[in-house]
TIGU-735681 format. One line per 3 residues: number of its first residue (from 0); for each residue x, z, y of N, C-alpha, C. Coordinates in Angstrom, 3 decimals. Example, Ala and Ser with C-alpha at 12.3 -4.5 7.8 and 13.67 -1.06 7.14 Angstrom:
2
0> 13.190:7.800:-5.690:12.300:7.800:-4.500:13.200:7.800:-3.300 ~ 12.850:7.080:-2.250:13.670:7.140:-1.060:12.900:7.870:0.030
END
This chain:
67
0> 0.590:-0.330:-0.926:0.072:-0.164:0.221:0.928:0.147:1.451 ~ 2.005:0.416:1.119:2.752:1.307:2.718:3.643:-0.664:2.478 ~ 4.122:-1.392:1.571:4.659:-2.685:1.775:3.616:-3.314:2.498
3> 2.562:-3.398:1.943:1.138:-4.380:2.095:1.044:-3.775:4.070 ~ 0.913:-2.344:4.626:0.972:-2.636:5.662:1.968:-2.808:6.674 ~ 2.931:-2.529:5.908:3.897:-2.698:6.416:4.416:-4.678:6.626
6> 3.946:-5.626:6.308:3.734:-6.443:5.927:2.854:-7.442:7.041 ~ 1.628:-6.524:7.374:0.712:-6.566:8.214:0.995:-6.751:9.428 ~ 1.425:-5.613:10.137:2.282:-5.109:11.127:3.078:-6.377:12.038
9> 3.785:-6.378:10.707:5.504:-7.412:11.390:4.521:-9.513:11.009 ~ 3.662:-9.080:10.199:3.480:-10.654:10.481:2.208:-11.305:11.105 ~ 1.409:-10.409:11.659:0.090:-10.702:12.220:0.331:-10.347:13.921
12> -0.925:-10.524:14.379:-1.019:-10.357:15.939:-1.556:-9.611:16.247 ~ -1.537:-8.698:17.810:-1.949:-7.613:17.437:-3.188:-6.940:17.294 ~ -4.092:-7.922:17.582:-5.148:-7.635:16.971:-5.159:-6.797:15.706
15> -5.089:-7.573:14.705:-4.440:-7.401:13.420:-3.635:-6.033:13.158 ~ -2.928:-6.232:13.830:-2.041:-4.914:13.504:-2.740:-3.404:14.375 ~ -3.280:-3.292:15.429:-3.947:-2.386:15.543:-5.404:-2.124:14.747
18> -6.066:-2.814:14.184:-6.674:-2.577:12.869:-6.127:-2.360:12.074 ~ -5.167:-2.551:11.011:-4.439:-2.276:10.253:-4.126:-0.434:10.657 ~ -3.768:0.032:11.800:-3.267:0.786:12.277:-4.709:1.673:11.518
21> -5.683:1.387:12.567:-6.829:2.631:12.286:-7.249:2.398:11.230 ~ -7.064:1.274:10.154:-7.447:1.521:8.726:-6.260:2.789:8.220 ~ -5.240:2.603:8.416:-4.259:3.766:7.884:-4.569:5.033:8.168
24> -5.440:4.913:9.470:-5.766:6.431:9.538:-6.905:6.692:9.340 ~ -8.032:5.936:8.763:-8.561:5.975:7.827:-8.229:6.523:6.189 ~ -7.144:5.600:5.950:-6.994:6.204:4.357:-6.422:7.615:4.766
27> -5.605:7.764:5.592:-5.268:9.767:6.062:-6.228:10.348:5.421 ~ -7.079:10.096:6.246:-8.417:11.159:6.569:-9.207:11.087:4.779 ~ -9.293:9.917:4.425:-9.834:10.100:3.457:-8.467:10.442:2.273
30> -7.154:10.853:2.056:-6.614:12.070:1.640:-6.843:13.353:1.784 ~ -7.300:13.845:2.624:-7.990:14.755:3.261:-9.149:15.543:1.986 ~ -9.648:14.346:1.641:-10.837:14.880:0.789:-10.422:14.978:-0.484
33> -9.412:14.601:-0.765:-8.555:14.611:-2.274:-9.033:16.145:-3.248 ~ -8.828:16.901:-2.226:-8.836:18.135:-2.953:-11.046:19.235:-2.929 ~ -11.590:18.574:-2.557:-12.852:18.488:-2.473:-13.147:18.545:-3.221
36> -14.406:19.185:-3.432:-15.373:18.963:-5.133:-15.959:17.242:-4.948 ~ -16.463:16.818:-6.100:-16.621:14.898:-6.868:-17.935:15.050:-5.551 ~ -18.703:15.971:-5.475:-20.353:16.072:-4.551:-19.685:15.254:-3.379
39> -18.437:15.864:-2.625:-18.053:15.489:-1.175:-17.570:14.144:-1.118 ~ -17.536:13.683:-2.128:-16.905:12.256:-2.323:-17.433:11.146:-1.599 ~ -18.917:11.444:-1.511:-19.903:10.575:-1.250:-19.495:9.650:0.165
42> -18.799:11.381:1.171:-19.054:10.212:2.354:-17.407:9.576:2.608 ~ -16.393:9.557:1.718:-15.129:8.606:1.477:-15.596:6.780:2.120 ~ -16.720:6.782:0.990:-16.893:5.400:1.491:-17.523:4.716:2.906
45> -17.860:5.501:3.740:-17.960:5.687:5.177:-17.124:5.963:5.899 ~ -15.438:6.498:5.569:-15.016:6.846:6.058:-13.837:5.666:6.159 ~ -13.633:5.017:5.242:-13.053:3.927:4.825:-13.814:2.200:5.131
48> -14.776:2.210:4.710:-15.566:0.988:4.497:-15.843:0.097:6.306 ~ -16.101:0.875:7.425:-15.686:-0.015:8.079:-14.644:-0.488:8.969 ~ -13.694:0.482:9.157:-12.157:-0.434:9.057:-11.386:-1.017:8.530
51> -12.024:-0.758:7.070:-11.235:-2.041:5.907:-12.120:-3.343:6.294 ~ -13.268:-2.819:6.798:-14.027:-4.410:6.897:-13.375:-5.194:7.925 ~ -13.370:-4.496:8.912:-12.775:-4.884:10.541:-11.691:-5.701:9.976
54> -10.155:-4.814:9.563:-9.287:-5.306:9.355:-9.170:-6.705:8.487 ~ -10.113:-6.773:7.290:-10.282:-7.938:6.048:-11.002:-9.208:7.211 ~ -11.819:-9.038:7.799:-12.420:-10.122:9.036:-11.311:-10.325:9.615
57> -10.739:-9.733:10.363:-9.079:-10.180:11.480:-8.340:-10.573:11.033 ~ -7.765:-10.466:9.785:-6.807:-11.368:8.497:-7.572:-12.555:8.549 ~ -8.621:-12.331:8.004:-8.917:-13.838:7.620:-9.175:-15.085:8.353
60> -9.548:-14.064:9.750:-9.409:-15.040:10.984:-8.730:-15.561:11.363 ~ -7.391:-14.799:11.602:-5.961:-15.161:11.972:-5.338:-16.138:11.330 ~ -5.823:-16.313:9.620:-5.293:-17.064:8.416:-6.058:-18.415:8.362
63> -7.123:-18.183:9.063:-8.381:-19.533:8.894:-9.304:-19.276:7.709 ~ -9.389:-18.598:7.250:-10.023:-18.555:5.662:-11.118:-17.848:6.198 ~ -12.215:-19.074:6.101:-13.695:-18.903:6.272:-14.407:-19.223:5.143
66> -15.335:-18.638:4.982:-16.128:-18.448:3.001:-17.655:-18.714:3.928
END
């Protein structure tokens, strides 16, 4: 994961780098849930979904990938 993050931050534009940073922060927030009961993991998806979606969209746009 760290290698992918580093690649994103050196090979893409400023918007993708900003979104990669936000996603990285969301992943650290997610890591804080690791020691909590499984019932509390329902919030995990909400922590990372939007930052991950925004990053994926920005990367695909920058690469010219349109579905």
